[in-house]
N, C-alpha and C positions, 0 to 999 in steps of 0.2 A: 540473385538475392531475393527478386520480386518472386519468383516461382515458388520458392520455401515460405514467403510471407504470405501469399494466397493460399496455399495449402495448410499453412498454420491457421488461417483465420476460419477456413471451411470447417477444420478438424475441431477448433475451439468452439464453434457455434454448435456443431453437432454431437460434443461431448455430455455424456450424462452428467458427469461431476459438474459441468458449467450450468446445466439446467437444474440441478439440486441445489447448487450454491446460490444461484440466481433466485429460486423460489425461496430460500431461506432468508435472503435480503429483503424480498418483498413482504414475507411474514413479520420480518424484524420492523420493518417501516410500519406495517400494521399495529405492531406494539407500540411504536412510537406515538402513533395517533392516538391509542387509548391511552397511554401514559400522560398525555396532557390533561385529560379529565381529572388526574388526580392533583392538580394545582389548579384551584379556581380563580386565582389571580393572575396566573402566568402560565395559562395553556400552551400557548404557542411556543413559549421559550423552553418548556420543559420536553415538548414532542419534538423540537428542533434539537436539542442537546442529544436526546436518545436516538434520533435518526441519524444524525451525524456519526456518532458511534457505530451504528449499525451498517452506513454506507462505508465507513473505514474499515470495519472488520470484514465484511462482504468482499471489498475490493482486494484486499490482502489475501484472503482465503482462494478467491478466484485466480489471482495472479500465481499462487503456490500450484494449485491444480493446473493451471495452463502450461506451467513450464513443466509440470509432472508429466503430463500427458504428451506435449510437444516434442520433448527432448529426452527426459528421463527414461520414460517408457519406451521411446523408439530404441535407444541404446541397449535398454534391458532386453528386448525382443529383437535386436540385431536388425530391425526395420531401417536403421541409420545406414546401413551399407547400401542399399539402394539408393539413398539420397546423396550419399558421398560418391556415386560412380559417376555423377554429372561432372563436367569439367569445369569446375567451381572450386574456390577454396574452401576450406572447412569453416572459417570465418564467416563466409558469406552465409553459410547455413544457419550458424548462431545468431548473425545479424538479421536474417530474415523471420527467424523464429522469435526473436526480441521485438521485432517490429511488429510483427502479429499480435503477440501479446500486448504491445502498446496500446495498438488500435482497438483490440477488444476490450481494454480497460478503459478508454475513452468512452467507448459506447455504452458500456455497462455503467460509467460513472454519470454519463447523461441520462440514461433511463431512469436508475435509481434516485438520481437528483430531482428528476421531473417527478417521480413517484412521491418523495419526501416534500417537495414543494406543494404538491396537491394535498398532502395530508396535513401539512401545517396550514394550509388556508382554510381547510374545512373544520379544523378542531376548533372548540369553543363556540360554535356558532357565529353569532354576531358580537359576542362580546370584545371588546377593545382595550386591551392592556393600556396601563398607564406608560410604560416603557415598551413599544413595539418592536418587533424583530425587523430586520432588514432583509428582503427577498430577493433584492435585485442584484447587482453586481457583487456586493460581499458573500451573498449565498453561493453564486457560482464560483467565486474566488476560492472559498472554503473547500467546495467539492474538487476543484482542481488541485488544492493541496493534497487532499486524500488520494487522489489519482497518483501524484506524483511520488507520494508516500508508497504507494502500494508497486509503482514501478521500480523504486530502490530495492524493496524486498524482492520482487520479480527478478532483478539483474543480479542479486546475490544468490537466490535459488539457482540462477541458470549457471553461474560462476561454480557452484557445487556440483551441479549436474555435469559440467564439462569434465569433471576430474574422477566422480564418485562410480564406483563399480556396484552400488547399493540402490536401488531404484527409489526407495522411499527416505533415503538421506537428504536430498533436496527439499523435500516436503517438511520434514523433522527441523533440520537445520534452519530452514527459512522461516518457520513459525517462531522458533527460539529467537532468530535475528530481530524479526518484527518485534517480539514483546521487549527484548533487551534494547532496541532503538528508541522505542516509545517511552519506556522508563528511565532512560538515561538522562535526559535533562532535568526531570523531577527529584531524582537521585543527586546530580550536581549541585542542584539549586539548595536543596535539603543540607548538604554538608558545608556549603559556602554560607549559609545562614548560621553555621556553628551546631548543626545536629542537635538543637534545644540542650546544649551545655553537655553533652556526652563526649567528653574529651577522648576517652578511649576508642569509641566508635569511629571518631574522626581521624585519629592517628591511624586506625588500622585499614580505613578504606579510602582516604583521600589520596593516598600514593597511588593505589591501585587503580582508581577512577581516573586519575590525572593520565595514566597510561591509556587505558580504555578508550578515553575520549577521542583519541588520535587513531583508533581503530574502527570505531563504531561511529556512525553518523547519529546525530541528534534528530530522530524523526518528529518528536514533539514539536519542533520548531515550523515543521509544515502545517500544524493544526491552527487554522485561523477561525476557528469558529466563533469565538468571541465578537469577532466584527459584525457576522450576521446577527447573533444573539443578543448583544448589549451594544451594538453600534462602537465598540473599542476597537478602531482601526489600528492595525500593527504599524509600525514605522516603515517607510519605502525602504529605508537601508535594510531593515530586519528581513523582509521579504526578499531583497535582491539576495543577500548572503544565504538566505535559507535556501532558496531556488538554487544558486550557484554550488552551495553544498551538495545538494541532492544530484544535479546533472554532473557534477565533477566525480561523485562517487560513482553513479551509473558507468560513467566513461571509464573508470580505473576498473571496475569490475568486468566489463565488457571485454576490455583489452586483455585482463588477466584469464578470462574463459577463453579467448581466441588463442592465446598463448599455450594455456594447457590442453585446449583440444586438439591444436596442431600437433602436438607431442605425443598424443594419445594412440595407443596401437589396439586395433580391433582383431578379434580372432573369429 
């Protein structure tokens, strides 16, 4: 497994898609810095909010492209046959590749988080907000939540790549999964509050979402930005179950990917 992880790390860092998306992430953090000047009273809060969204978007996109390059494209080009020629199981290949994606995600999150931290510190000059942001542990816990969010999306994309015969399908379905998982929590909360009195809408979609919530993880539960922005710390129990949900879902997806990949035939 280690050789697949190391080769995946090298390929991931050298990939042009990684460089392009990483540059995009840096530019988006620059936009977050500039956005702080649109709020004369809370420049750091605005910059932090925009920057967090940029980090989350960049990490998800990076995970999708890494899975695309390290697994889906190797299968499409039949390069996978050379990797499978080693006397190791196919599950070791997938585990090694996912470990590489996970390490790359942590590295990217650390670099983007540091750049965002620097941008927030510089924005607004010497102006002191009435309610200052928290750039210590709450900031890095929020970054860790985005990295875990991206890892769940990467695991789903890997599962699709294990069975798909179309190389772009993991990228497309992974992006759809990321959007659906992020919006699921807000939709459920909206219906739980009565859907603004729309009885027909509530009757139509509440049973469907009641079923979907058992299939899709609520990725919005991994968004802890309010702790850093407004010092509104989430409950320890909420954080624990959110992390448990994400780790459990990753485990299920990797197990499913291993089973599907073990039964796949290559010609």
